[in-house]
N, C-alpha and C positions, 0 to 999 in steps of 0.2 A: 051752701056747705055741705060736703058728703061726710057720712060718717066714717068713712076710711081715711080722712085725711090725718086723724090723730085719736088715740084711744083716751079713756077717761084719765088713767095714771098718766098718759103723755102730757096731758093739760097741767097736771100737778108740776111735773119736770119743766115744762115749757116756761111756767111761771118763775121758777128758779133760774132758768137759763137766761131769762130776760132781765131778771133783776140784777142792776148795778151793783158790784162789789163782789157777787159770787161767781168765782171762777171754777172750773171742774175740779181742782185740787180740794179748795175750801168746801165744795159741795159734798166730795166724798168723805172728808173729815167729818162734815155735819151729820152724814147718814151714819156713819160709824158711831158717832157719840149721842146723836138724838134718835137714831134708829128708823125714821120714817119720814119720807119727804112730805107726806101730807100732813102729818102730825106737825112738821116744823112750820108750816104755813101759818098755825094760829099760835105760835109761841112769842111770848114778849122778847124784846130786845136783850134783856137782862138773862135769858137762857140762851140766846144765840151767842153772847158774849163768852160762854163756856167753852165754845168750839175753838180749838187750836188755831192761832192766826188771826182771831177777830177780836179786836179790842171794844171798848165801850163806845168810843165815837162810831167806829165801823159798824158795830152792831146796830146802832140807831139808823144809819144810812141804810143798811141792808134791810131792815124791819119796813123803813118807809118805802124804799123802791119795790120790795115784795108786794106790799099792800096796794101799791099804786099802778102797778105794771099792767098793760093792756094787752092780754093775748088774743083776743078776738080778732084784731087787725092782721095779727101774725097768721092765724089759722086761715083766715078768708083769702090773704095773699097766697098762702101755700096752695089753697084749694084752687084759686084761679089759674095757677101755673102747673097743675097736675102734681103737685109735691106733696108728699107724705111726710109727717113729723114723728120719728120714731125715739123712744127714751131707752134708757138702760134696762128697763124691766120688760120690754116689748121683745116678743120672739125674733123679729126681723133685725134687732139690734147686733152687729157683727159681734160673734164671741171673742174675737182676739181683743177687741177694744173693751169688753166688758172686764178683762182683767187687768187694765191699766189704772194706777192710782190717779190719773189724770184723765179718765175716760170722759168723752164728751158728754154733757148732760143730756143733750138731745142731738139728734141729726136730722137735717132736711134731706130728703131723698127724692130724686126724679129717676123714674126707672124702677127696676126690680132688684132688690137685695135677695140673694140666694144662700141656702146653707152651704153649698158648695164653694161660695166665696171665702170659706175658711182655708181653702187651698190656694192662697194668693201669693204672688210674688211683685215686689214693687220694683219699678225701673225708673231711676231718676238720674240727673245730670245737669249740665251746663245749658243755659239757654243759648249761648253764643257757641254753639257746637261746631266741629269741624266736619267735612265730608264724611272722614271716617267715623266720626261719632254718630252722625246721623244713620250711617249704613248700619253700624252695629246695634243701634238702639232699635231700628225696624227689624233687624235680624233677631235679637232677642225677643222682641215683642212677638213675633212670629212663632219662634221656637216653643217659648213657654205657653203661649195659647193653644198652640198645635199639641202640646203634651197634656192640655187639660187643666193649666192653671188659670186662674183669673189674674190678669195683668192690671196692677194699680199704679197709677202715676197722678200727676198733678195738672195736666193739660196746658201746662206752660210752652212757650216757644221752646224750640231746640230738642232736646233728649226726651222730654215728657212726651211732646206731640208725636215723634217718630215711633216712641214705643207703643203708644195708642194705635197709630196707623198699623204697625206691624200685627198687632192682635186682631184688629179688624180685618185686615187682608187674610189673615189665616182663618177666618170664620170663627175666631174665638171670642171670649168674654173679656172686657176690660171696664174698669171703673175710673172715673175721673173725680179726684177730691180737690174741691174749689176753695180758693182762699177769698171768696166772696159770697155774697147771696146769690141764690139760683135764679134771680130774676134776669140776669144778664150773663153772656159769655165773656170771659176775659182770657186771652186777647181775642178781640174780634175776629181776627183771621182764622181762628180754630173754630169758628162756630159750625161750619160744615161738618167738620170731623166730630165735634160734640154731639151733633144730631145723629150722625151715622153710628156712633158708639152707643146710643140709647137703644138701637134696634136688638142689642143683645148685651146690655150693661147698664150702667147708671152713673148719674151725677151725684155726689153728696157733699155736704157742707155742714159745719157746726154753727155758722153765722146766720143771723136773722135775714130773712128774704131780701130785704132793700140794703144789706150791708154793702158798702162800696170796696174797692180795691185799696188796701192799705199795706204798707210794709210789715206792720206788726201782726198782721193776719197770718203770714206764711209760716213761721215757726210752729204754730198751733196746727196749721194744715199739715205740715210734715209730720208731726208725731201722729196724726191719723193714718197717714201713708204708711209709717213705720210700724205702727201698733196693729193694724189690721191685716197685716200679712206675715208669712213665715220667715221672710227675708227680704233684704234690699239689696239690689244690684246698682252700684254707682258706675255710670259710663260718662267719662269726661267730667272733671270738676277742678275748677281752679283752687288755689290755697285757701281762700275765703269763699265759701260756696254754700248756699242752702242745702244742696244734695249731701253735703258733709254733716249738716245738722241731722239730715234724716238718717244718716249711717250712725251718728252718735246714739241717736234716740232709739234706733233698731238694736244697738248693741246694749243700751241700758235695760230695754225690755226683754232682753234675752232671746232676741231673733238673730238669724244669720246675716252676716253682711259680706257681700261680695264686690269686687272691683275688677273692671277690665283694664289691663295696663295699656299705657300710652306711650308716645314717644318721649324719651328723657328730657329733651329741651322744649317740649311744647307746654305753654302755660296752662292750657286746659287739661293737661294730664298731670300736673303737679299735686293736685288733690287725691286722685285715685292711685297713683304710684306711691304717695306718702302713706296712704291706708294700708296698702299692701307692705311697704317697708316697715312700717310700725306694729304689724300684726294686727290692725284694725279690720282688716278685711282679707277674705280668701281671694287668691288669684283665679279668675276664671277666664277661659277663652272659647268655650262651648257648653251646650246644655248640660252635658254629661258632668261637667265640673260642679254645676249647682246641684243636680241630683245626687251626686256622691255625698254631699255635705247634709243633705236633709234625711238622712237614714231611711227608716222604713217607708216615710212618706215619699221620699224620692224614689224608691224601688217600685212602689205602686203606680207612680206616674210615668216610669221610664218607658219610652216607647219600645215596641218589639222590633228586634232587627230582622233582617231578611233571612239570616241563617239559622234562626231558631227553628225548634221542632214545630210542627204543625199544631200540636196540642197547646204551645204557648201562645200561638197566634191565631187561636180559635175564634177571636172576636170579629176577625175579618172573613171568615169562611162561613159564618151562620151556625156552626156546632158549637155555640157558646158554653151552655150550661154544662154539658158533661165533660167537654174539654178543659174548662177553666177551673172546674171544683177541686182539681187536685194540685193546683198551682196557686195557692192562697197564703198571704202572710198571716202572722199570728193575729194581727188586729182584724183582718178580713175575716178569718175563721170565727174569731168571737163576735163580730157583729152578724155574721150570716147565722150564726147559732141563735141568736135572738129573734131573727126575722123568720116568721113562719108562712105558710100559704094562705093565710088570712091577713089582710091589711093591718098594719100596726103603725101606730104614731110614731114619726121620727123622733120626738121627744122622749118617747119610752125607751127606744134604742140608746139615745144620748145617756139617759139615767141609768141603764141597766148594765151596760158593758163596763162601767168603771175605767173608761179610758178617757184621755183628753179630749174635748170636744172637737179640736182640729183633726185628731187622729181618726175618729168615728167618722166625720164628714169626708176625709179623705178616702176611707175605707168604703164608704157608700159609694162614692164617685167611681171608684176602681171597680166595686162589685156590679154597678151599673153598666160600665163600659164591657165588662165581661159577660154580661147577659144574665148574671145570676140573680139580681134583683131589679124591681121596677118602682119608679117614683110615681105616684097617684096623686090626684088633687086632695086638698085637705091636708098636706103634710104627711101622707101616708106613704109608707113603703111595703112591698110584698115580694115574697121569694118567687122566682119564675119557675118554670118547668116542673109542675107538680108530680111527684114520683107515683 
């Protein structure tokens, strides 16, 4: 077993994650009321009963399950499969998920999670998609990944798979959120795609390593997709569709919701067209429609057009530092002011700028693309081009 598989605090969180009767929302309430996950391990059932939503009988069951749970087998299984287990307190835990009231207690991760994954878009839709839907999912996967977004989806048949394919084809980054444990790929037909996206992406799940595919797993999977992204794009969905659940959750989490319009009489377009009609989603037909709704983040991620001035396209000419320094957003300027010519921890940047984590990480990505900062090993960043 390697030390990198799980942290000490992760072991505490894993015990709670595996304890029957404790879900993410109850766990969050427990932390608010009891203050500390490790301290709560030693509390009697009588004190657990004080947590909202836990009655006396349930407290007894939770206390018993907590004391009997076996985390060693789970950690060893993760280690054998090259999977890390990260908890809410670990730096690798996606910042967007930390904000959720029902954030996963732990995540099982194969591959690498990066700070830049805070600048992510979800692409979801029907498993039984049309040719048009598959083409558009692939197209938007390519466009979003090419603009620098991490594309997040569920590796399901249909729209999910084509969105992942598009991101991979563009040489971009994509994350698959699984509705089962990470010992197996489901569906099996997407195994080669899953292996390919690991080259510059990740698989994640909140479910134990051996968890099988079950229908009740997927709403929880969908909330992770919605919560870890800036917005969700729905491409083809029937009236009753898991993609619509993801869209609803994205809206509840104050994320953007986008939908691609479809043919009026097509059953696979009724969900997306309904979202647009009812004001639940913004109509999109191109990348620019999405960028326009993302405000400053969208502006930073907007590809430069061929008719812009050379100074605006300096990242493709090699004269990055001097040309781009005068074309920074307010967030980029604030982040760059914090970063000096000596390496500084990215965490210090996050804590100093007084900006939302997603805005800071998007600014860092943009500054890196413009050649103004450089990321270094050990979560360090440094300004380039010493004066």
